[in-house]
C-alpha positions in Angstrom: 173.0 136.6 77.1 172.5 133.1 78.0 170.0 132.3 80.8 170.2 129.2 82.6 167.1 127.1 82.4 165.8 125.7 85.6 165.1 122.1 85.4 161.4 121.3 85.1 159.9 119.5 87.9 157.9 116.4 86.9 154.2 117.1 86.9 152.3 114.7 89.0 148.8 114.6 90.0 148.1 113.6 93.5 145.1 111.3 93.4 144.8 110.7 97.2 142.7 113.8 97.9 140.5 113.1 94.9 139.9 109.5 96.1 139.2 110.8 99.6 136.5 113.1 98.3 135.1 110.5 96.1 134.8 108.0 98.9 133.3 110.6 101.2 130.6 111.4 98.5 129.9 107.7 98.0 129.4 107.1 101.7 127.2 110.3 102.0 124.9 109.2 99.1 124.7 105.6 100.5 123.6 106.9 103.9 121.3 109.6 102.7 119.5 107.4 100.2 116.1 106.2 101.4 115.3 102.7 100.5 111.7 102.3 99.5 109.9 99.1 98.8 107.4 99.6 96.1 104.1 98.0 96.9 101.9 96.6 94.2 98.2 96.2 94.8 96.4 93.1 93.5 92.9 94.2 92.7 90.2 91.8 91.6 87.4 93.8 90.1 83.8 92.4 90.6 81.8 91.3 87.7 78.4 92.8 87.1 75.7 90.2 87.2 72.2 91.6 86.9 69.2 92.3 84.8 68.9 95.2 82.5 66.3 97.8 83.4 63.2 97.3 81.3 61.8 100.7 81.9 63.9 103.7 81.3 63.3 106.6 83.8 63.5 110.1 82.5 66.8 111.4 83.6 70.1 112.9 82.5 72.4 110.9 80.3 76.0 112.1 79.8 77.9 110.5 76.9 81.7 110.6 76.8 83.2 109.7 73.5 86.8 108.4 72.9 88.2 111.9 72.4 86.7 113.2 75.6 83.8 115.2 74.1 80.6 115.3 76.1 77.0 115.0 75.1 74.2 115.7 77.6 70.9 113.9 76.5 72.3 113.8 73.0 73.2 117.5 72.7 76.9 118.2 72.1 78.6 120.7 74.3 80.6 123.7 73.0 83.7 122.7 74.9 84.9 120.1 77.5 85.1 122.5 80.5 83.6 121.7 83.8 81.5 124.9 83.8 80.0 124.1 80.4 79.1 120.5 81.6 77.5 121.8 84.8 75.5 124.4 82.9 74.2 121.8 80.5 73.2 119.5 83.4 71.5 122.4 85.2 69.6 123.4 82.1 68.1 119.9 81.8 67.6 119.2 85.5 66.3 122.7 86.4 67.9 122.3 89.8 66.3 119.0 90.5 69.1 116.9 92.0 66.9 113.9 92.6 66.8 113.0 88.9 68.7 109.8 88.0 71.9 110.4 86.0 73.7 107.9 83.8 77.2 108.3 82.5 78.0 106.3 79.4 81.6 106.3 78.3 83.4 104.9 75.3 85.9 102.1 76.2 88.7 104.2 74.8 87.7 107.4 76.7 90.3 108.7 79.1 89.6 108.1 82.7 90.0 111.8 83.3 86.9 112.7 81.4 84.7 110.2 83.1 85.9 111.4 86.5 85.3 115.0 85.5 81.7 114.1 84.6 81.3 112.3 87.9 82.8 115.3 89.8 80.4 117.7 88.1 77.4 115.6 89.1 78.7 115.3 92.7 79.4 119.0 93.0 75.9 119.8 91.8 74.4 117.4 94.5 73.2 114.5 92.3 73.0 111.3 94.4 71.5 108.9 91.9 74.4 108.2 89.6 74.9 105.1 87.4 77.6 104.1 85.0 76.3 102.2 81.9 78.0 99.0 81.1 77.3 96.1 78.8 77.5 92.4 79.4 80.4 90.6 77.8 79.7 89.0 74.4 80.2 85.5 76.0 77.2 86.0 78.2 73.9 85.8 76.5 71.1 88.0 77.6 67.6 86.5 78.2 65.2 87.1 75.4 63.3 90.4 75.6 65.9 92.1 77.7 67.8 95.1 76.6 71.6 95.6 76.9 73.0 99.0 77.6 75.3 100.2 74.8 
């Protein structure tokens, strides 16, 4: 038996609905996009001009090394948690929040660790907080004065 073949219709893809949807999506994304102008702050940091303290008051010194490890008055802590840091500070201060506190951080220490030390001091109520710096090498210190490390 011989069947008649029906002639194949030419396959064509109608691109007009595709283009309509594409244009609609393009307009939608253009309208819904928020245009933000990024602002950049120009900050000029002040330079520290002053004399180094000649007398060192008995207080608490927190050292932060480049890896983020803490030392409180020279004693290394078991871990870097906030609770351990607060416990070490409390052990030395015995609850006296009027003691002066100095934070000395390595130049390569992460900002996070310095802020964590400042936060621990603030939560415990310490008000006399200083951050140790040193004068640039180009400035010479007067004879007999000490520079902070």
